[in-house]
VEXDREN-2710 file (C-alpha; in Angstrom, 1 decimal):
% VEXDREN-2710
k/r/px/py/pz
1/UNK/49.1/-129.7/-25.2
2/UNK/50.5/-127.1/-27.7
3/UNK/47.8/-124.4/-27.7
4/UNK/49.1/-122.9/-31.0
5/UNK/47.8/-125.3/-33.6
6/UNK/47.2/-123.6/-36.9
7/UNK/43.6/-123.0/-37.8
8/UNK/42.0/-125.0/-40.6
9/UNK/41.6/-122.5/-43.4
10/UNK/37.9/-123.2/-43.8
11/UNK/37.3/-122.5/-40.1
12/UNK/39.2/-119.3/-40.4
13/UNK/37.4/-118.3/-43.6
14/UNK/33.9/-119.0/-42.2
15/UNK/34.7/-117.2/-38.9
16/UNK/35.9/-114.1/-40.8
17/UNK/32.8/-114.1/-43.0
18/UNK/30.5/-114.3/-39.9
19/UNK/32.5/-111.5/-38.2
20/UNK/32.2/-109.2/-41.2
21/UNK/28.5/-110.0/-41.7
22/UNK/27.8/-109.3/-38.0
23/UNK/29.9/-106.1/-37.6
24/UNK/27.0/-103.7/-37.1
25/UNK/24.8/-105.9/-35.0
26/UNK/27.6/-107.2/-32.8
27/UNK/28.8/-103.6/-32.2
28/UNK/25.2/-102.6/-31.2
29/UNK/25.0/-105.6/-28.8
30/UNK/28.3/-104.9/-27.1
31/UNK/27.5/-101.2/-26.7
32/UNK/24.3/-102.2/-24.9
33/UNK/26.2/-104.5/-22.6
34/UNK/28.7/-101.8/-21.8
35/UNK/25.9/-99.5/-21.0
36/UNK/24.4/-101.9/-18.5
37/UNK/27.6/-102.7/-16.6
38/UNK/28.2/-100.9/-13.3
39/UNK/31.4/-100.3/-11.4
40/UNK/31.0/-102.2/-8.2
41/UNK/28.0/-104.4/-7.5
42/UNK/25.0/-104.2/-9.8
43/UNK/22.9/-102.9/-6.8
44/UNK/25.2/-100.0/-6.0
45/UNK/23.1/-96.9/-5.4
46/UNK/19.9/-98.8/-5.3
47/UNK/16.9/-97.1/-3.5
48/UNK/16.3/-98.2/0.1
49/UNK/12.7/-99.4/-0.6
50/UNK/14.0/-101.4/-3.6
51/UNK/16.7/-103.0/-1.5
52/UNK/14.3/-103.8/1.3
53/UNK/12.1/-105.7/-1.2
54/UNK/15.1/-107.6/-2.5
55/UNK/16.1/-108.9/0.9
56/UNK/12.8/-109.1/2.8
57/UNK/12.6/-112.9/2.9
58/UNK/16.4/-113.6/3.3
59/UNK/18.2/-114.5/6.5
60/UNK/19.7/-111.7/8.5
61/UNK/23.3/-112.6/7.5
62/UNK/22.4/-112.4/3.8
63/UNK/20.6/-109.1/4.3
64/UNK/23.7/-107.6/5.9
65/UNK/26.0/-108.8/3.0
66/UNK/23.6/-107.5/0.3
67/UNK/23.0/-104.2/2.0
68/UNK/26.7/-103.6/2.3
69/UNK/26.9/-103.7/-1.5
70/UNK/30.3/-105.4/-1.6
71/UNK/29.9/-109.2/-1.8
72/UNK/28.8/-110.8/-5.1
73/UNK/25.1/-111.7/-5.3
74/UNK/24.1/-114.6/-7.6
75/UNK/20.7/-114.9/-9.4
76/UNK/19.5/-118.4/-10.0
77/UNK/17.3/-119.0/-13.0
78/UNK/15.8/-122.5/-12.8
79/UNK/13.9/-124.6/-15.1
80/UNK/13.1/-127.1/-12.3
81/UNK/10.0/-129.3/-12.6
82/UNK/9.6/-133.0/-12.0
83/UNK/7.7/-133.5/-15.3
84/UNK/11.1/-133.7/-17.0
85/UNK/13.4/-136.4/-15.6
86/UNK/16.4/-134.3/-16.7
87/UNK/15.2/-131.4/-14.5
88/UNK/14.0/-133.3/-11.5
89/UNK/17.5/-133.2/-9.8
90/UNK/17.3/-129.4/-9.8
91/UNK/14.8/-129.5/-7.0
92/UNK/17.6/-129.4/-4.4
93/UNK/20.0/-127.1/-6.3
94/UNK/18.9/-123.7/-5.0
95/UNK/19.7/-124.7/-1.4
96/UNK/23.0/-126.3/-2.4
97/UNK/23.9/-123.1/-4.3
98/UNK/23.1/-120.8/-1.4
99/UNK/25.3/-122.9/0.9
100/UNK/28.1/-122.9/-1.7
101/UNK/27.7/-119.2/-2.2
102/UNK/28.1/-118.6/1.5
103/UNK/31.3/-120.7/1.5
104/UNK/32.7/-118.4/-1.2
105/UNK/31.7/-115.2/0.5
106/UNK/28.7/-114.5/-1.7
107/UNK/24.9/-114.7/-1.5
108/UNK/22.4/-116.3/-3.9
109/UNK/18.6/-116.1/-4.6
110/UNK/16.3/-117.8/-7.0
111/UNK/15.7/-114.9/-9.4
112/UNK/12.9/-116.7/-11.2
113/UNK/11.7/-119.9/-12.8
114/UNK/11.2/-120.7/-16.5
115/UNK/8.8/-123.2/-18.1
116/UNK/10.2/-126.5/-19.3
117/UNK/8.1/-128.8/-21.4
118/UNK/8.9/-132.3/-22.4
119/UNK/8.7/-133.0/-26.1
120/UNK/8.7/-136.7/-25.3
121/UNK/5.3/-136.2/-23.6
122/UNK/3.8/-134.0/-26.3
123/UNK/5.0/-135.8/-29.4
124/UNK/2.1/-136.1/-31.9
125/UNK/-0.2/-134.1/-29.6
126/UNK/-1.5/-130.5/-29.7
127/UNK/1.0/-129.4/-27.0
128/UNK/3.9/-130.0/-29.4
129/UNK/2.7/-126.9/-31.3
130/UNK/3.9/-124.8/-28.3
131/UNK/7.2/-126.5/-28.2
132/UNK/9.4/-124.4/-30.5
133/UNK/8.0/-121.1/-29.2
134/UNK/8.5/-122.2/-25.6
135/UNK/12.2/-121.4/-26.3
136/UNK/11.2/-117.8/-26.8
137/UNK/8.9/-117.8/-23.8
138/UNK/11.9/-119.1/-21.7
139/UNK/14.1/-116.3/-23.1
140/UNK/11.5/-113.8/-22.1
141/UNK/11.1/-115.4/-18.7
142/UNK/14.9/-115.4/-18.1
143/UNK/14.9/-111.6/-18.9
144/UNK/12.1/-111.0/-16.4
145/UNK/14.0/-113.0/-13.8
146/UNK/17.2/-111.0/-14.2
147/UNK/15.4/-107.6/-14.7
148/UNK/15.5/-107.0/-11.0
149/UNK/19.0/-105.9/-11.7
150/UNK/20.5/-106.8/-8.3
151/UNK/22.7/-109.6/-9.4
152/UNK/26.4/-109.7/-10.2
153/UNK/26.3/-113.2/-11.5
154/UNK/23.8/-115.7/-12.8
155/UNK/23.5/-119.5/-12.7
156/UNK/21.4/-121.1/-15.4
157/UNK/19.8/-124.4/-14.4
158/UNK/18.4/-126.0/-17.6
159/UNK/19.1/-129.0/-19.9
160/UNK/16.5/-130.0/-22.4
161/UNK/15.4/-129.2/-25.9
162/UNK/14.2/-125.6/-25.9
163/UNK/15.3/-124.7/-22.3
164/UNK/19.0/-124.2/-22.8
165/UNK/18.6/-122.1/-26.0
166/UNK/15.9/-120.0/-24.3
167/UNK/18.0/-119.5/-21.2
168/UNK/21.0/-118.6/-23.4
169/UNK/19.0/-116.1/-25.4
170/UNK/17.5/-114.4/-22.3
171/UNK/20.8/-114.4/-20.4
172/UNK/22.6/-112.7/-23.3
173/UNK/20.4/-109.6/-22.7
174/UNK/22.3/-109.5/-19.4
175/UNK/25.6/-110.4/-21.0
176/UNK/27.4/-107.9/-18.6
177/UNK/27.0/-110.5/-15.8
178/UNK/29.2/-113.4/-14.9
179/UNK/27.2/-116.4/-16.0
180/UNK/27.6/-120.2/-15.7
181/UNK/25.3/-122.9/-17.1
182/UNK/24.9/-125.7/-14.6
183/UNK/24.0/-129.2/-15.8
184/UNK/22.5/-132.1/-13.8
185/UNK/23.6/-135.0/-16.0
186/UNK/22.1/-138.0/-17.8
187/UNK/20.2/-140.9/-16.3
188/UNK/22.1/-144.2/-16.1
189/UNK/21.8/-146.5/-19.0
190/UNK/18.7/-148.5/-19.3
191/UNK/17.2/-150.5/-22.3
192/UNK/19.4/-149.7/-25.3
193/UNK/18.1/-147.1/-27.7
194/UNK/18.5/-149.5/-30.6
195/UNK/16.3/-152.1/-28.8
196/UNK/13.7/-149.4/-28.0
197/UNK/13.6/-148.3/-31.6
198/UNK/12.9/-151.9/-32.8
199/UNK/9.9/-152.3/-30.5
200/UNK/8.6/-149.0/-31.8
201/UNK/8.8/-150.3/-35.4
202/UNK/7.1/-153.6/-34.3
203/UNK/4.3/-151.6/-32.7
204/UNK/3.9/-149.5/-35.9
205/UNK/3.5/-152.8/-37.8
206/UNK/1.0/-154.2/-35.3
207/UNK/3.4/-157.0/-34.3
208/UNK/3.4/-156.1/-30.6
209/UNK/0.8/-154.4/-28.4
210/UNK/0.7/-151.3/-26.3
211/UNK/1.8/-153.2/-23.2
212/UNK/5.0/-154.3/-24.8
213/UNK/5.6/-150.8/-26.1
214/UNK/5.1/-149.1/-22.8
215/UNK/7.3/-151.7/-21.0
216/UNK/10.1/-151.0/-23.5
217/UNK/9.8/-147.2/-23.2
218/UNK/9.7/-147.4/-19.4
219/UNK/12.9/-149.5/-19.4
220/UNK/14.6/-146.9/-21.5
221/UNK/13.4/-143.8/-19.6
222/UNK/13.7/-145.0/-16.1
223/UNK/15.2/-142.6/-13.6
224/UNK/16.1/-138.9/-12.9
225/UNK/18.5/-137.5/-15.5
226/UNK/18.6/-136.6/-19.1
227/UNK/17.4/-139.2/-21.7
228/UNK/20.6/-141.0/-22.8
229/UNK/20.2/-140.8/-26.6
230/UNK/21.9/-138.0/-28.5
231/UNK/19.0/-135.7/-29.3
232/UNK/18.6/-132.0/-28.7
233/UNK/19.0/-132.2/-24.9
234/UNK/22.4/-133.8/-25.0
235/UNK/23.4/-131.7/-28.0
236/UNK/22.6/-128.7/-25.7
237/UNK/25.0/-130.1/-23.1
238/UNK/27.7/-130.6/-25.7
239/UNK/27.3/-127.1/-26.9
240/UNK/27.5/-125.5/-23.5
241/UNK/30.7/-127.3/-22.8
242/UNK/32.4/-126.7/-26.2
243/UNK/31.4/-123.1/-25.9
244/UNK/33.0/-122.8/-22.5
245/UNK/29.8/-122.2/-20.5
246/UNK/29.9/-125.4/-18.5
247/UNK/32.8/-126.5/-16.3
248/UNK/35.1/-128.9/-18.2
249/UNK/33.7/-132.4/-18.3
250/UNK/30.5/-131.5/-16.5
251/UNK/28.0/-132.3/-19.2
252/UNK/27.6/-136.1/-18.8
253/UNK/28.3/-136.9/-15.2
254/UNK/25.3/-138.7/-13.6
255/UNK/23.0/-137.0/-11.1
256/UNK/23.4/-137.8/-7.4
257/UNK/27.0/-138.7/-7.5
258/UNK/29.8/-137.1/-5.5
259/UNK/31.5/-135.8/-8.7
260/UNK/28.3/-134.2/-9.8
261/UNK/27.9/-132.4/-6.5
262/UNK/31.6/-131.3/-6.6
263/UNK/31.1/-129.8/-10.1
264/UNK/28.0/-127.9/-9.0
265/UNK/30.0/-126.4/-6.1
266/UNK/32.8/-125.5/-8.5
267/UNK/30.3/-123.8/-10.9
268/UNK/29.2/-121.5/-8.0
269/UNK/32.9/-120.7/-7.3
270/UNK/33.5/-119.8/-10.9
271/UNK/30.4/-117.6/-11.1
272/UNK/31.7/-115.7/-8.0
273/UNK/35.3/-115.5/-9.2
274/UNK/34.3/-114.2/-12.6
275/UNK/32.6/-111.2/-11.1
276/UNK/36.0/-109.8/-10.3
277/UNK/34.9/-109.0/-6.8
278/UNK/37.3/-111.6/-5.3
279/UNK/40.3/-110.3/-7.1
280/UNK/40.3/-112.4/-10.2
281/UNK/39.7/-111.1/-13.8
282/UNK/36.2/-110.2/-14.8
283/UNK/34.7/-112.6/-17.3
284/UNK/31.1/-111.9/-18.5
285/UNK/28.8/-113.8/-20.7
286/UNK/29.4/-111.3/-23.5
287/UNK/33.1/-111.9/-23.2
288/UNK/32.6/-115.6/-23.7
289/UNK/29.9/-115.7/-26.4
290/UNK/31.7/-114.4/-29.5
291/UNK/31.8/-115.2/-33.2
292/UNK/34.6/-117.7/-32.5
293/UNK/32.6/-119.4/-29.7
294/UNK/29.6/-119.8/-31.9
295/UNK/31.7/-121.3/-34.7
296/UNK/33.1/-123.7/-32.1
297/UNK/29.5/-124.7/-31.3
298/UNK/28.8/-125.5/-35.0
299/UNK/31.9/-127.6/-35.2
300/UNK/30.9/-129.5/-32.1
301/UNK/27.5/-130.2/-33.6
302/UNK/29.0/-131.5/-36.8
303/UNK/31.7/-133.6/-35.2
304/UNK/29.2/-135.4/-33.0
305/UNK/26.3/-135.7/-35.4
306/UNK/24.2/-133.5/-33.1
307/UNK/20.6/-132.4/-33.2
308/UNK/19.1/-130.9/-36.4
309/UNK/17.1/-128.6/-34.1
310/UNK/20.3/-126.6/-33.7
311/UNK/20.2/-125.4/-37.2
312/UNK/17.3/-123.3/-35.8
313/UNK/18.4/-122.8/-32.2
314/UNK/22.1/-121.9/-32.7
315/UNK/21.0/-119.3/-35.3
316/UNK/18.6/-117.7/-32.9
317/UNK/21.1/-118.0/-30.0
318/UNK/23.7/-116.2/-32.1
319/UNK/21.3/-113.4/-33.1
320/UNK/20.8/-112.8/-29.4
321/UNK/24.5/-111.8/-29.2
322/UNK/24.4/-109.8/-32.4
323/UNK/26.0/-112.6/-34.4
324/UNK/24.5/-113.6/-37.8
325/UNK/25.1/-117.2/-38.9
326/UNK/23.2/-119.1/-41.5
327/UNK/23.0/-122.5/-43.1
328/UNK/25.8/-121.8/-45.6
329/UNK/28.1/-121.5/-42.6
330/UNK/26.9/-124.9/-41.3
331/UNK/27.3/-126.5/-44.8
332/UNK/30.8/-125.1/-45.5
333/UNK/32.1/-126.3/-42.1
334/UNK/30.4/-129.7/-42.6
335/UNK/32.7/-130.3/-45.6
336/UNK/35.8/-130.2/-43.4
337/UNK/34.7/-131.3/-39.9
338/UNK/35.0/-135.0/-39.5
339/UNK/32.4/-137.1/-37.7
340/UNK/34.1/-138.3/-34.5
341/UNK/31.3/-139.8/-32.4
342/UNK/28.6/-142.4/-32.9
343/UNK/25.9/-142.1/-30.3
344/UNK/22.4/-143.2/-30.9
345/UNK/20.7/-142.7/-33.3
346/UNK/24.0/-142.4/-35.2
347/UNK/25.3/-145.5/-33.5
348/UNK/24.5/-148.0/-30.7
349/UNK/26.1/-146.2/-27.8
350/UNK/24.4/-143.8/-25.5
351/UNK/25.9/-140.6/-23.9
352/UNK/27.1/-142.6/-20.8
353/UNK/29.2/-144.8/-23.2
354/UNK/30.5/-141.7/-25.0
355/UNK/31.5/-140.1/-21.7
356/UNK/33.3/-143.3/-20.5
357/UNK/35.1/-143.6/-23.8
358/UNK/36.7/-140.1/-23.4
359/UNK/33.7/-137.9/-24.0
360/UNK/34.0/-134.1/-24.5
361/UNK/37.6/-133.9/-23.3
362/UNK/38.8/-136.3/-25.9
363/UNK/36.7/-134.8/-28.6
364/UNK/37.8/-131.3/-27.9
365/UNK/41.5/-132.3/-27.7
366/UNK/41.3/-133.9/-31.1
367/UNK/39.5/-130.9/-32.7
368/UNK/41.9/-128.4/-31.2
369/UNK/45.0/-130.3/-32.3
370/UNK/43.5/-130.5/-35.8
371/UNK/43.0/-126.8/-35.9
372/UNK/39.2/-127.2/-36.0
373/UNK/38.4/-125.3/-32.9
374/UNK/39.3/-121.7/-31.9
375/UNK/41.3/-122.4/-28.8
376/UNK/42.0/-118.7/-28.1
377/UNK/38.5/-118.0/-26.6
378/UNK/37.4/-117.1/-23.1
379/UNK/35.5/-119.6/-21.0
380/UNK/34.1/-119.7/-17.5
381/UNK/37.5/-121.1/-16.6
382/UNK/39.5/-118.2/-18.0
383/UNK/41.3/-118.0/-21.3
384/UNK/41.8/-120.8/-23.8
385/UNK/40.4/-124.3/-24.1
386/UNK/43.2/-126.3/-22.5
387/UNK/41.1/-127.0/-19.4
388/UNK/38.4/-128.5/-21.6
389/UNK/40.7/-131.2/-23.0
390/UNK/41.0/-132.8/-19.6
391/UNK/38.5/-134.8/-17.4
392/UNK/37.2/-134.1/-13.9
393/UNK/37.8/-136.5/-11.0
394/UNK/37.8/-136.6/-7.3
395/UNK/41.3/-136.6/-5.9
396/UNK/40.9/-137.6/-2.2
397/UNK/37.5/-136.2/-2.3
398/UNK/38.5/-132.9/-3.9
399/UNK/37.6/-131.9/-7.5
400/UNK/40.5/-131.9/-9.9
401/UNK/41.2/-132.3/-13.6
402/UNK/43.6/-134.7/-15.2
403/UNK/44.8/-135.5/-18.7
404/UNK/42.8/-138.0/-20.7
405/UNK/44.4/-141.2/-22.1
406/UNK/46.0/-140.7/-25.5
407/UNK/43.7/-143.3/-27.1
408/UNK/39.9/-143.4/-27.3
409/UNK/38.4/-145.8/-24.7
410/UNK/36.2/-147.3/-27.4
411/UNK/36.8/-146.7/-31.1
412/UNK/33.2/-147.7/-31.9
413/UNK/32.0/-144.7/-30.0
414/UNK/34.6/-141.9/-30.3
415/UNK/37.5/-141.7/-32.7
416/UNK/40.5/-139.5/-33.4
417/UNK/40.6/-137.0/-36.3
418/UNK/43.1/-139.3/-38.1
419/UNK/40.5/-142.1/-38.4
420/UNK/37.0/-140.6/-38.2
421/UNK/33.7/-142.3/-38.8
422/UNK/33.2/-140.0/-41.7
423/UNK/35.5/-137.4/-43.3
424/UNK/32.8/-134.7/-43.0
425/UNK/30.1/-133.7/-40.6
426/UNK/26.6/-135.1/-40.2
427/UNK/24.6/-132.2/-41.6
428/UNK/23.9/-131.2/-45.2
429/UNK/22.3/-128.1/-46.8
430/UNK/19.8/-129.0/-49.6
431/UNK/18.9/-126.5/-52.2
432/UNK/16.7/-126.6/-55.3
433/UNK/13.5/-125.2/-56.7
434/UNK/11.7/-126.2/-53.5
435/UNK/13.9/-123.8/-51.4
436/UNK/16.5/-124.5/-48.8
437/UNK/16.4/-127.2/-46.1
438/UNK/18.8/-129.3/-44.0
439/UNK/19.2/-133.0/-43.7
440/UNK/21.0/-135.0/-41.0
441/UNK/22.9/-137.8/-42.7
442/UNK/25.1/-139.2/-39.9
443/UNK/22.5/-141.9/-39.2
444/UNK/21.5/-142.5/-42.9
445/UNK/23.3/-145.3/-44.7
446/UNK/25.0/-144.2/-47.9
447/UNK/22.6/-146.4/-50.0
448/UNK/19.7/-144.4/-48.6
449/UNK/21.0/-140.9/-49.3
450/UNK/19.6/-140.6/-52.8
451/UNK/15.9/-141.0/-53.3
452/UNK/14.0/-140.2/-56.5
453/UNK/10.3/-141.0/-56.2
454/UNK/6.8/-139.7/-56.5
455/UNK/5.3/-137.4/-53.9
456/UNK/2.7/-138.3/-51.4
457/UNK/1.4/-134.9/-50.2
458/UNK/-0.4/-134.3/-46.9
459/UNK/-1.0/-131.2/-44.7
460/UNK/-1.1/-133.1/-41.4
461/UNK/1.1/-135.8/-40.1
462/UNK/-1.9/-137.8/-38.9
463/UNK/-3.0/-138.1/-42.6
464/UNK/0.3/-139.8/-43.5
465/UNK/0.0/-142.2/-40.5
466/UNK/-3.5/-143.1/-41.6
467/UNK/-2.3/-143.9/-45.2
468/UNK/0.4/-146.1/-43.7
469/UNK/-2.0/-147.9/-41.4
470/UNK/-4.3/-148.5/-44.4
471/UNK/-1.4/-150.1/-46.4
472/UNK/-1.4/-147.3/-49.0
473/UNK/2.3/-146.5/-48.8
474/UNK/3.8/-149.8/-49.9
475/UNK/6.0/-148.3/-52.6
476/UNK/8.9/-145.9/-53.3
477/UNK/7.8/-142.4/-52.2
478/UNK/8.7/-139.0/-51.0
479/UNK/6.4/-138.0/-48.2
480/UNK/5.7/-134.2/-48.4
481/UNK/4.3/-133.0/-45.1
482/UNK/3.6/-129.3/-45.4
483/UNK/1.9/-126.5/-43.4
484/UNK/4.2/-127.5/-40.5
485/UNK/6.3/-124.3/-40.4
486/UNK/6.5/-121.8/-37.6
487/UNK/3.8/-119.5/-39.1
488/UNK/1.4/-122.4/-39.8
489/UNK/1.4/-124.2/-36.5
490/UNK/4.5/-123.4/-34.5
491/UNK/6.7/-126.0/-36.3
492/UNK/6.2/-129.1/-34.2
493/UNK/8.5/-132.1/-34.4
494/UNK/7.2/-134.9/-36.6
495/UNK/8.9/-137.7/-34.7
496/UNK/5.8/-139.9/-34.9
497/UNK/6.6/-140.4/-38.6
498/UNK/9.9/-142.0/-37.9
499/UNK/8.8/-145.6/-37.1
500/UNK/6.4/-146.0/-40.1
501/UNK/8.9/-144.5/-42.6
502/UNK/11.6/-146.7/-41.2
503/UNK/9.4/-149.8/-41.7
504/UNK/8.9/-148.9/-45.3
505/UNK/12.6/-148.4/-45.8
506/UNK/13.3/-151.8/-44.1
507/UNK/10.9/-153.4/-46.7
508/UNK/13.2/-152.3/-49.4
509/UNK/11.4/-149.2/-50.6
510/UNK/13.1/-145.9/-51.4
511/UNK/11.7/-143.5/-48.8
512/UNK/12.3/-139.8/-47.9
513/UNK/10.6/-137.0/-46.1
514/UNK/10.3/-133.4/-47.2
515/UNK/8.7/-130.9/-44.8
516/UNK/8.7/-127.3/-43.6
517/UNK/8.4/-128.7/-40.1
518/UNK/10.9/-130.3/-37.7
519/UNK/11.9/-133.8/-37.0
520/UNK/13.2/-135.0/-33.6
521/UNK/16.7/-133.9/-32.6
522/UNK/17.3/-137.7/-32.8
523/UNK/16.4/-137.9/-36.5
524/UNK/17.1/-141.4/-37.7
525/UNK/17.9/-143.5/-40.7
526/UNK/15.3/-142.2/-43.2
527/UNK/16.6/-139.1/-45.1
528/UNK/14.5/-136.1/-44.1
529/UNK/14.7/-132.7/-45.7
530/UNK/13.4/-130.6/-42.9
531/UNK/13.0/-126.9/-42.0
532/UNK/12.2/-126.2/-45.7
533/UNK/12.2/-122.5/-46.3
534/UNK/10.1/-120.7/-47.4
535/UNK/7.3/-122.6/-45.6
536/UNK/4.0/-123.4/-47.3
537/UNK/2.0/-120.7/-45.5
538/UNK/4.5/-118.1/-46.8
539/UNK/3.7/-119.3/-50.4
540/UNK/6.8/-121.4/-50.6
541/UNK/7.0/-123.8/-53.6
542/UNK/6.2/-126.7/-51.3
543/UNK/2.6/-125.4/-51.4
544/UNK/2.4/-126.2/-55.1
545/UNK/3.6/-129.8/-55.0
546/UNK/1.0/-132.3/-56.1
547/UNK/0.5/-136.0/-55.5
548/UNK/2.6/-138.0/-58.0
549/UNK/5.1/-135.2/-58.8
550/UNK/8.6/-136.6/-59.0
551/UNK/11.1/-135.3/-56.4
552/UNK/14.8/-136.0/-56.2
553/UNK/16.5/-135.8/-52.8
554/UNK/20.3/-136.1/-53.1
555/UNK/22.1/-135.8/-49.8
556/UNK/25.6/-136.0/-51.4
557/UNK/25.0/-133.4/-54.1
558/UNK/23.0/-131.2/-51.7
559/UNK/20.0/-131.1/-54.0
560/UNK/16.3/-131.1/-53.4
561/UNK/14.5/-130.8/-56.8
562/UNK/10.8/-130.9/-57.8
563/UNK/10.8/-132.2/-61.3
564/UNK/8.2/-129.7/-62.5
565/UNK/9.1/-126.9/-64.9
566/UNK/9.0/-123.3/-63.5
567/UNK/6.1/-122.3/-65.8
568/UNK/3.9/-125.2/-64.8
569/UNK/4.7/-124.6/-61.2
570/UNK/3.9/-120.9/-61.4
571/UNK/0.5/-121.6/-63.0
572/UNK/-0.6/-124.0/-60.2
573/UNK/-3.0/-122.3/-57.8
574/UNK/-2.5/-122.4/-54.1
575/UNK/-5.4/-122.8/-51.7
576/UNK/-4.1/-122.8/-48.2
577/UNK/-6.0/-125.3/-46.0
578/UNK/-8.1/-124.2/-43.1
579/UNK/-5.6/-123.9/-40.3
580/UNK/-7.9/-122.3/-37.7
581/UNK/-7.8/-125.5/-35.6
582/UNK/-4.0/-124.8/-35.0
583/UNK/-5.0/-121.8/-32.9
584/UNK/-7.2/-123.5/-30.4
585/UNK/-6.7/-125.9/-27.5
586/UNK/-3.8/-126.7/-25.3
587/UNK/-3.0/-123.0/-24.9
588/UNK/-2.4/-122.4/-28.6
589/UNK/-4.8/-119.4/-28.4
590/UNK/-2.0/-117.5/-26.6
591/UNK/0.6/-118.0/-29.3
592/UNK/-1.0/-116.3/-32.2
593/UNK/1.4/-113.3/-32.1
594/UNK/4.3/-115.8/-32.0
595/UNK/3.0/-117.6/-35.2
596/UNK/2.3/-114.3/-37.0
597/UNK/5.7/-112.8/-36.3
598/UNK/8.0/-115.9/-36.5
599/UNK/11.0/-115.5/-38.8
600/UNK/12.0/-118.0/-41.4
601/UNK/13.6/-121.3/-40.3
602/UNK/17.0/-120.3/-41.5
603/UNK/17.0/-117.3/-39.2
604/UNK/16.0/-119.3/-36.2
605/UNK/12.2/-119.2/-36.5
606/UNK/12.0/-116.8/-33.7
607/UNK/9.5/-113.9/-33.2
608/UNK/12.1/-112.1/-31.1
609/UNK/14.9/-111.6/-33.5
610/UNK/13.4/-110.9/-36.9
611/UNK/15.5/-108.1/-38.6
612/UNK/17.3/-109.6/-41.6
613/UNK/20.9/-109.0/-42.8
614/UNK/21.5/-107.7/-46.3
615/UNK/23.0/-111.0/-47.3
616/UNK/19.8/-113.0/-46.8
617/UNK/19.8/-115.7/-49.5
618/UNK/17.2/-115.0/-52.2
619/UNK/16.1/-118.6/-52.0
620/UNK/14.3/-118.0/-48.8
621/UNK/12.9/-114.5/-49.3
622/UNK/9.3/-114.9/-48.2
623/UNK/6.0/-113.2/-49.1
624/UNK/3.1/-112.7/-46.8
625/UNK/0.5/-115.5/-47.1
626/UNK/-2.6/-114.7/-49.1
END
């Protein structure tokens, strides 16, 4: 493969703009990483009592290696629990990693664990209001784990929705370390996602009972491993690979297979090698995560029709490295990055089918050759993306990489740049007098991408579900679900609204959703203007919308307009509803500081990285709620 493909001019332009915008914050970040780096091992010169605490519980051989201050020492940060099917395989990883570390002349310890909640369990329940901020808790927990400052390398064990972004944000505060993200892989294919969605819609209409619904769901989610649809969890895996933080081809290899085990062993080897203690070049996390790497991540998200949640997460992740990206960057790249994959909800295939059809290696090869990825980046494998355009396999039991076939294994699942599913990416920026929001259109049919209808306004998703169940939504409508932003209630996903809105669409009605909250990373066929900024509690215009107002949502033109003149809108009084219940139950009492200090959605909705760049768009300047 020729590594010198000319960059697409838009990719180059956006990257340059991000680099210029981020000059001061990036320089501050890199200076902090330089300050933390030590010559020799991180524990060089450590006090004897501190060292004794570090090694007290370790076998004698490990104690001797660590005390000698020469061999690399790996810190494992794990999100293991068996509540999440995706994370259940991690139960045995620490012991495997210790054994592999010994094989490569190193030692390893579990530095700490981080929480990992399952959005699939908490959808529509109070616990979902902790979901987004669990990302920031995970970042804090990762920092606590690595704060012992005895590690030369780190392995991040995490997969799902907020876990990878949180691990990433926390690990970047220790960006002077060699760091590798270690996946566990997706579950094997069960009931198709399309069939599952049909049963959900039938249940929403009362056509089937709870027993049928539960049986359908259990057939879809049936074993250890990541859920197989292309939501936030699998978008995370794509991102870690396209950003060079996984081993090539590691994202979608099933758990418990010989290839999966070989990739885990190789991840340990790369973490050890990248410390430079075994004679190879030093490669740190800060070396890998640059403006170019983050732009590659945005491109991957667009080319695969990935999770809308990453219009929040990627922004917060970038800020942790001193890089400032915003929705204009996503939108400009979306115009030139073609959609190359169709994985449910953007198609019928699941991630196993995607992987079998060529997967990440095929996708990255196509994007590199089209000049749509920065190939001159560092990765955990070294310099450049060439290794990532191949696929892993076992050659007589040993891990190796080989070239992929020239053609896609299934053109219904993954396509070349020359014949994409769509000439542009799957995300749009919507702007208008309601503010700024994003919409995922890769799963929305062209005939549903323009909706002009009257508003049905609620301040709780349950109220909209009740109206649906009472038969009061049998018409064209724009559902306005407000007070769902990060300050109001932690910005929960509103995935429970997908089946009823889809039912109305299937009946022939023009239907759309407008909200300052989130939808699932697997947002579906109904156009949804989400993450609307400023949010209602920050006195955003959405707080002044009334039932019956006409709203136009135009995905192609990038417009979201409330058809009310500015004078009338300004004269409308705003009475925020009583949101006190959002602060009680299911642990929500502990998250008051997070809600009060959360940034706007366009800046990642994080309470940890709130300083704003000078270029912050006026459309999302917020005021304090009354």
